GULOFI-168353 format. One record per residue (C-alpha): residue in three letters; x, y, z. Coordinates in steps of 0.05 Angstrom, whole numbers. Each point is the difference from the previous one (the first is absolute). Layout:
// residues N
+------+--------+--------+--------+
! rest !      u !      v !      w !
+------+--------+--------+--------+
!  ALA !      X !      Y !      Z !
...
+------+--------+--------+--------+
//
This chain:
// residues 357
+------+--------+--------+--------+
! rest !      u !      v !      w !
+------+--------+--------+--------+
!  MET !      1 !     -2 !     -2 !
!  ALA !     25 !     71 !    -15 !
!  ARG !     18 !     44 !     57 !
!  ILE !    -40 !     62 !     14 !
!  LYS !     37 !     63 !    -23 !
!  ALA !      4 !     45 !     60 !
!  ALA !     31 !     70 !     -9 !
!  VAL !     31 !     35 !     60 !
!  ILE !      8 !     77 !     -7 !
!  PHE !     48 !     35 !     46 !
!  GLY !     40 !     63 !     10 !
!  GLY !    -38 !     63 !    -18 !
!  VAL !     12 !     75 !      8 !
!  SER !    -26 !      8 !     73 !
!  GLY !     47 !      6 !     62 !
!  GLU !    -13 !    -72 !     15 !
!  HIS !     38 !    -27 !    -62 !
!  GLU !     47 !    -41 !     44 !
!  LEU !    -54 !    -28 !     39 !
!  SER !    -35 !    -22 !    -63 !
!  LEU !     64 !    -37 !    -25 !
!  ALA !      7 !    -36 !     69 !
!  SER !    -73 !    -22 !     -3 !
!  ALA !     10 !    -25 !    -74 !
!  ALA !     64 !    -39 !     11 !
!  HIS !    -33 !    -35 !     62 !
!  VAL !    -65 !    -15 !    -37 !
!  ILE !     34 !    -24 !    -62 !
!  ASP !     43 !    -49 !     42 !
!  ASN !    -61 !    -29 !     28 !
!  ILE !    -51 !     -3 !    -53 !
!  PRO !    -11 !    -76 !    -14 !
!  ALA !     44 !    -11 !    -62 !
!  GLU !    -36 !    -65 !    -21 !
!  LYS !    -65 !     38 !     -9 !
!  TYR !     24 !     70 !    -22 !
!  GLU !     45 !     29 !    -51 !
!  VAL !     22 !     67 !     26 !
!  ILE !      9 !     58 !    -49 !
!  CYS !     35 !     59 !     33 !
!  ILE !    -17 !     74 !    -18 !
!  GLY !     38 !     54 !     33 !
!  ILE !    -10 !     73 !      3 !
!  THR !     60 !     46 !     13 !
!  ARG !      1 !     62 !     42 !
!  LYS !    -12 !     42 !    -63 !
!  GLY !    -61 !    -41 !    -20 !
!  ARG !     30 !    -43 !    -56 !
!  TRP !    -31 !    -67 !     -6 !
!  LEU !     50 !    -61 !    -15 !
!  PHE !    -12 !    -74 !    -11 !
!  TYR !     52 !    -32 !     47 !
!  PRO !     23 !    -69 !    -14 !
!  GLY !     52 !     -6 !     58 !
!  GLY !     -2 !    -29 !     71 !
!  THR !    -23 !     28 !     63 !
!  GLU !     66 !     17 !     29 !
!  GLU !      8 !     60 !    -48 !
!  ILE !    -72 !     22 !     18 !
!  ALA !     15 !     -5 !     74 !
!  ASP !     64 !     43 !     -7 !
!  GLY !    -30 !     50 !    -50 !
!  THR !     44 !    -18 !    -58 !
!  TRP !    -52 !    -35 !    -39 !
!  GLU !     -9 !     59 !    -51 !
!  LEU !     73 !     -5 !    -20 !
!  ASN !     -9 !    -67 !    -27 !
!  PRO !     18 !      0 !    -72 !
!  ASP !    -57 !    -48 !    -19 !
!  CYS !    -54 !     49 !     25 !
!  THR !    -46 !     26 !    -58 !
!  SER !    -52 !     54 !     -1 !
!  ALA !    -69 !    -26 !     18 !
!  VAL !    -72 !     28 !     11 !
!  ILE !    -62 !    -34 !     20 !
!  SER !    -51 !      7 !    -57 !
!  PRO !    -62 !     31 !     19 !
!  ASP !    -33 !    -36 !    -58 !
!  PRO !    -36 !    -59 !     31 !
!  ILE !     10 !    -42 !    -65 !
!  HIS !     74 !     -3 !     18 !
!  LYS !     -7 !    -21 !     73 !
!  GLY !     75 !      9 !     10 !
!  ILE !     60 !     44 !     -4 !
!  LEU !     32 !     26 !    -63 !
!  THR !     75 !     -2 !      1 !
!  ILE !     40 !     42 !    -48 !
!  GLU !     72 !    -17 !    -24 !
!  ASN !     35 !     29 !    -60 !
!  GLY !    -63 !     26 !    -27 !
!  GLU !    -35 !    -64 !      2 !
!  VAL !    -64 !     -7 !     46 !
!  SER !    -16 !    -70 !     29 !
!  LEU !    -58 !    -21 !     43 !
!  LYS !      7 !    -37 !     64 !
!  ARG !    -68 !    -24 !     27 !
!  ILE !    -14 !      1 !     75 !
!  ASP !    -52 !    -39 !     37 !
!  VAL !      6 !     41 !     67 !
!  VAL !     37 !     59 !     27 !
!  PHE !     28 !     11 !     71 !
!  PRO !     10 !     75 !      5 !
!  LEU !     50 !      7 !     55 !
!  LEU !      6 !     76 !     -3 !
!  HIS !     -8 !     45 !     58 !
!  GLY !    -20 !     73 !      4 !
!  LYS !    -11 !     47 !    -58 !
!  PHE !    -23 !    -35 !    -64 !
!  GLY !      5 !    -68 !     33 !
!  SER !    -49 !     -7 !     59 !
!  ASP !    -43 !     61 !    -18 !
!  GLY !    -41 !    -33 !    -54 !
!  SER !     40 !     20 !    -59 !
!  ILE !     30 !    -66 !    -21 !
!  GLN !    -67 !    -32 !     18 !
!  GLY !    -37 !     43 !    -47 !
!  LEU !     48 !    -20 !    -56 !
!  LEU !    -10 !    -73 !     12 !
!  ASP !    -73 !      7 !      1 !
!  MET !      1 !     31 !    -66 !
!  ALA !     47 !    -53 !    -25 !
!  GLY !    -47 !    -52 !     27 !
!  ILE !     56 !    -35 !     38 !
!  PRO !    -13 !    -32 !     68 !
!  TYR !     42 !     27 !     57 !
!  VAL !     10 !     -9 !     75 !
!  GLY !    -30 !     45 !     50 !
!  CYS !    -47 !     56 !      2 !
!  GLY !    -32 !     37 !    -57 !
!  LEU !      7 !     71 !    -25 !
!  LEU !    -49 !     34 !     44 !
!  ALA !     18 !    -40 !     66 !
!  SER !     73 !     11 !    -15 !
!  ALA !     -9 !     75 !    -11 !
!  SER !    -47 !      6 !     60 !
!  CYS !     51 !    -38 !     45 !
!  MET !     57 !     45 !    -23 !
!  ASP !    -39 !     64 !     14 !
!  LYS !     -1 !      7 !     77 !
!  SER !    -57 !     50 !     -5 !
!  HIS !    -41 !    -50 !    -39 !
!  ILE !     12 !    -53 !     52 !
!  HIS !    -26 !     46 !     54 !
!  MET !    -62 !     19 !    -38 !
!  ILE !    -19 !    -69 !    -21 !
!  LEU !     12 !    -31 !     67 !
!  ASP !    -33 !     56 !     37 !
!  ASP !    -60 !    -12 !    -43 !
!  TYR !     -1 !    -75 !     23 !
!  ASN !     11 !     21 !     75 !
!  ILE !     65 !    -32 !      2 !
!  ARG !     44 !     41 !     44 !
!  THR !     61 !     38 !    -24 !
!  ALA !     36 !     57 !     34 !
!  GLU !    -32 !     66 !      1 !
!  TRP !     24 !     38 !    -59 !
!  ARG !     -2 !     62 !    -46 !
!  LEU !     22 !     14 !    -73 !
!  ILE !     41 !     56 !    -24 !
!  THR !      1 !     11 !    -74 !
!  GLN !     52 !     42 !    -40 !
!  ARG !    -48 !     57 !    -10 !
!  GLU !      2 !     11 !     78 !
!  MET !     75 !     11 !     -1 !
!  ASN !    -12 !     78 !     -4 !
!  PHE !    -30 !     -1 !     68 !
!  LEU !     36 !    -64 !     30 !
!  ASP !     10 !     32 !     65 !
!  LYS !    -71 !     10 !      9 !
!  ARG !    -19 !    -66 !    -21 !
!  CYS !     50 !    -36 !     45 !
!  ALA !    -24 !     42 !     59 !
!  GLU !    -73 !    -23 !    -16 !
!  ILE !     24 !    -72 !     -1 !
!  ALA !     36 !      6 !     65 !
!  ASP !    -57 !     26 !     34 !
!  GLU !    -46 !    -52 !    -26 !
!  LEU !     44 !    -61 !      9 !
!  GLY !     51 !     21 !     52 !
!  PHE !     70 !    -23 !      2 !
!  PRO !     38 !    -44 !    -13 !
!  LEU !    -15 !     -5 !    -73 !
!  LYS !     27 !    -32 !    -62 !
!  ALA !      6 !     27 !    -67 !
!  LYS !      6 !    -43 !    -61 !
!  PRO !     -5 !      2 !    -79 !
!  ALA !    -68 !    -25 !    -20 !
!  ASN !     33 !    -39 !    -56 !
!  SER !     68 !    -30 !     22 !
!  ALA !     17 !    -71 !     18 !
!  SER !     39 !    -16 !     64 !
!  SER !     10 !     57 !     47 !
!  LEU !     33 !     44 !    -48 !
!  GLY !    -11 !     73 !     16 !
!  CYS !    -38 !    -21 !     68 !
!  ASN !     18 !     39 !     61 !
!  ARG !    -29 !     12 !     70 !
!  ALA !    -14 !     66 !     25 !
!  ASP !     -4 !     26 !     73 !
!  SER !     -8 !     70 !    -12 !
!  LEU !    -31 !     48 !    -51 !
!  GLU !     69 !     15 !    -29 !
!  GLU !     16 !    -72 !     -7 !
!  LEU !    -70 !    -14 !    -36 !
!  GLU !     16 !     57 !    -51 !
!  ALA !     68 !    -30 !    -13 !
!  ALA !    -27 !    -73 !     -5 !
!  VAL !    -56 !     22 !    -47 !
!  LYS !     51 !     38 !    -43 !
!  THR !     42 !    -64 !     -6 !
!  ALA !    -60 !    -43 !    -16 !
!  PHE !    -18 !     48 !    -55 !
!  SER !     68 !    -12 !    -32 !
!  HIS !    -26 !    -73 !    -13 !
!  ASP !    -73 !     12 !    -22 !
!  ASN !    -51 !     57 !    -13 !
!  LYS !    -44 !    -24 !     56 !
!  VAL !     21 !     -7 !     74 !
!  VAL !    -38 !    -42 !     55 !
!  VAL !      6 !     23 !     73 !
!  GLU !    -17 !    -51 !     50 !
!  ARG !     -6 !     -3 !     78 !
!  PHE !     64 !    -38 !     21 !
!  ILE !    -18 !    -68 !     30 !
!  GLU !     44 !    -26 !     57 !
!  GLY !     -4 !    -74 !      8 !
!  ARG !     12 !    -69 !    -27 !
!  GLU !     14 !     -9 !    -75 !
!  LEU !    -38 !    -59 !    -26 !
!  VAL !      1 !    -35 !    -67 !
!  THR !    -43 !    -47 !    -42 !
!  ALA !      1 !    -36 !    -68 !
!  VAL !    -67 !     -7 !    -38 !
!  PHE !     -5 !    -50 !    -60 !
!  GLY !    -55 !    -18 !    -49 !
!  TYR !    -54 !     25 !    -44 !
!  ASP !    -72 !    -20 !     13 !
!  MET !     13 !    -29 !     72 !
!  PRO !     63 !     38 !     25 !
!  PHE !     31 !    -19 !     65 !
!  SER !     52 !     30 !     47 !
!  SER !     62 !    -26 !     29 !
!  TYR !     11 !     -1 !     73 !
!  VAL !     20 !     69 !     30 !
!  GLY !     74 !     14 !      3 !
!  GLU !     32 !     55 !     40 !
!  ILE !     64 !     43 !    -12 !
!  VAL !     40 !     15 !     63 !
!  SER !     65 !     32 !      5 !
!  GLN !     65 !    -38 !      7 !
!  ASN !      1 !      9 !     76 !
!  GLY !    -71 !    -31 !      5 !
!  GLN !    -36 !     67 !     11 !
!  ILE !    -61 !     15 !    -42 !
!  ARG !     14 !     52 !    -51 !
!  SER !    -42 !     61 !    -14 !
!  LYS !     27 !     27 !    -66 !
!  GLU !    -25 !    -20 !    -70 !
!  THR !     40 !    -48 !    -37 !
!  PHE !     -2 !    -32 !    -68 !
!  ALA !     34 !    -66 !     16 !
!  CYS !     37 !    -30 !     59 !
!  ASP !     63 !     41 !     -4 !
!  GLY !     24 !     11 !     71 !
!  GLY !    -54 !    -46 !     28 !
!  GLU !    -26 !    -70 !     11 !
!  LEU !    -65 !    -32 !    -31 !
!  VAL !    -32 !    -43 !     53 !
!  ILE !    -52 !    -48 !    -25 !
!  PRO !    -50 !     -8 !     32 !
!  ALA !     -6 !     66 !     38 !
!  ASP !     -8 !     -5 !     75 !
!  MET !    -74 !      6 !      9 !
!  ASP !    -62 !    -41 !     16 !
!  PHE !    -36 !    -41 !    -54 !
!  GLY !    -61 !     45 !      0 !
!  GLU !     40 !     66 !    -12 !
!  MET !     40 !    -35 !    -55 !
!  GLU !    -62 !    -24 !    -37 !
!  LYS !    -28 !     72 !      5 !
!  ILE !     60 !     27 !    -33 !
!  ARG !      1 !    -54 !    -54 !
!  GLN !    -72 !     13 !    -14 !
!  THR !     14 !     76 !     -5 !
!  ALA !     57 !    -14 !    -49 !
!  VAL !    -48 !    -38 !    -45 !
!  ASP !    -54 !     51 !      6 !
!  ALA !     51 !     56 !    -22 !
!  TYR !     24 !    -44 !    -57 !
!  LYS !    -72 !     -7 !    -25 !
!  ALA !    -16 !     72 !      8 !
!  MET !     63 !     22 !    -41 !
!  GLY !    -21 !    -51 !    -55 !
!  CYS !     66 !    -39 !      9 !
!  LYS !     11 !    -67 !    -33 !
!  GLY !     57 !    -52 !      1 !
!  MET !     38 !     29 !     59 !
!  ALA !     15 !     58 !     43 !
!  ARG !     33 !     17 !     65 !
!  VAL !    -40 !     39 !     51 !
!  ASP !     36 !     37 !     55 !
!  PHE !    -31 !     23 !     66 !
!  PHE !     18 !     40 !     60 !
!  MET !    -30 !    -18 !     67 !
!  ASP !      3 !     56 !     54 !
!  LYS !      5 !     -5 !     75 !
!  ASP !    -75 !     -6 !      7 !
!  GLY !     -2 !    -59 !    -48 !
!  LEU !    -34 !     39 !    -58 !
!  LEU !     19 !    -25 !    -69 !
!  TYR !     19 !     44 !    -54 !
!  ILE !     17 !    -18 !    -71 !
!  ASN !     64 !     30 !    -20 !
!  LYS !      8 !    -18 !    -74 !
!  ILE !    -15 !    -52 !    -52 !
!  ALA !     54 !    -26 !    -46 !
!  ALA !    -33 !    -23 !    -63 !
!  MET !     68 !    -25 !    -29 !
!  PRO !     39 !    -29 !     63 !
!  VAL !     74 !     -6 !      3 !
!  PHE !     26 !    -71 !    -17 !
!  ASP !     72 !      2 !     19 !
!  LYS !     30 !    -51 !     46 !
!  ASN !    -18 !     36 !     63 !
!  ALA !    -67 !     27 !    -25 !
!  ILE !    -61 !     -2 !     48 !
!  TYR !    -56 !    -27 !    -46 !
!  PRO !     36 !    -66 !    -18 !
!  ARG !     22 !    -12 !     72 !
!  LEU !    -72 !     13 !     27 !
!  MET !    -27 !    -48 !    -56 !
!  LYS !     56 !    -54 !     17 !
!  HIS !    -28 !      1 !     69 !
!  LEU !    -64 !    -25 !    -28 !
!  GLY !     36 !    -58 !    -33 !
!  MET !      9 !     32 !    -73 !
!  GLU !     73 !     -7 !    -15 !
!  LEU !     23 !     49 !    -49 !
!  PRO !      1 !    -44 !    -63 !
!  TYR !    -72 !    -22 !     17 !
!  LEU !    -22 !     73 !     13 !
!  LEU !     30 !     25 !    -65 !
!  ASP !    -35 !    -59 !    -39 !
!  LYS !    -68 !     14 !     34 !
!  LEU !      7 !     77 !    -16 !
!  LEU !     16 !    -14 !    -76 !
!  GLU !    -54 !    -56 !     -6 !
!  GLN !    -54 !     44 !     34 !
!  ALA !     20 !     59 !    -47 !
!  ILE !    -12 !    -41 !    -59 !
!  GLU !    -63 !    -27 !     26 !
!  ASN !    -27 !     67 !     20 !
!  SER !     16 !     29 !    -69 !
!  GLU !    -47 !    -52 !    -33 !
!  ARG !    -57 !     35 !     34 !
!  THR !     29 !     70 !    -19 !
!  TYR !     21 !     -3 !    -72 !
+------+--------+--------+--------+
//
């Protein structure tokens, strides 16, 4: 039986280029080779698309684009092609693709851009669709949607670029309404890039200006002191959540700062809590996943304050998949080893597309 042609797209122009490379190398090494033929498509920092025929070592160390066998490549938006067009010496060739794993993080990756292209091309892909990806990327949209579903997030306010001319007044209003400490972050930016805490009006104005250097909208939230909890959600029609994990600092103390991965901390699975509390968090994660329109997978992050109140911090529509990543570690705790998890993600992406296209 012919193997399924699975394209892995990595790299990209966002600030998380290296993270994407690490994710891709780890995923490619763990996709079941007896079932899938992996086709590698890399995007350079300048946005050039290349078909890459080499090994994962060069992807991991960032030298992949220097490989002399790389050729220009694009995903054809024409659904009759269902594949990539490679261009070499003026000759165009078609490589058909059965499914895509878009391991891109941040701008033009997890924001719905690549998902829209793949929708046009009629090619199945792993993970959330265009609208869910864009909504999860935009922190103001997460707040608005979850607020509408009565799923608790930190109290928040939005500042637009048009309000920059009277930023001091706007910041003072927000400080009066929410109180300190506060957190300012770009509405559209992955990880904690451009995100800063503010304990005074002067710090808030500075934090907002920093956030505006990354996006034209800034979300200001009440800073939540407390436990940092994480869940992994998987599935389409009947999604389910992993057990709850907790990120603690290296000395065992609970952290209160926002993080993207486990740098500087330890992921404890399961978190130290009673069964009923954990089940409530797992159900909230699934409810948020459904509210945002997610499919395939997503990581849902929480804060729990000293009073035990739970707040959704963010939803990662395209979780990281490097060797230390949270999502696959949480799923492994459920018994889904990485090769099996990747197989199921690819398999379900193909099955879901049969109802979509």
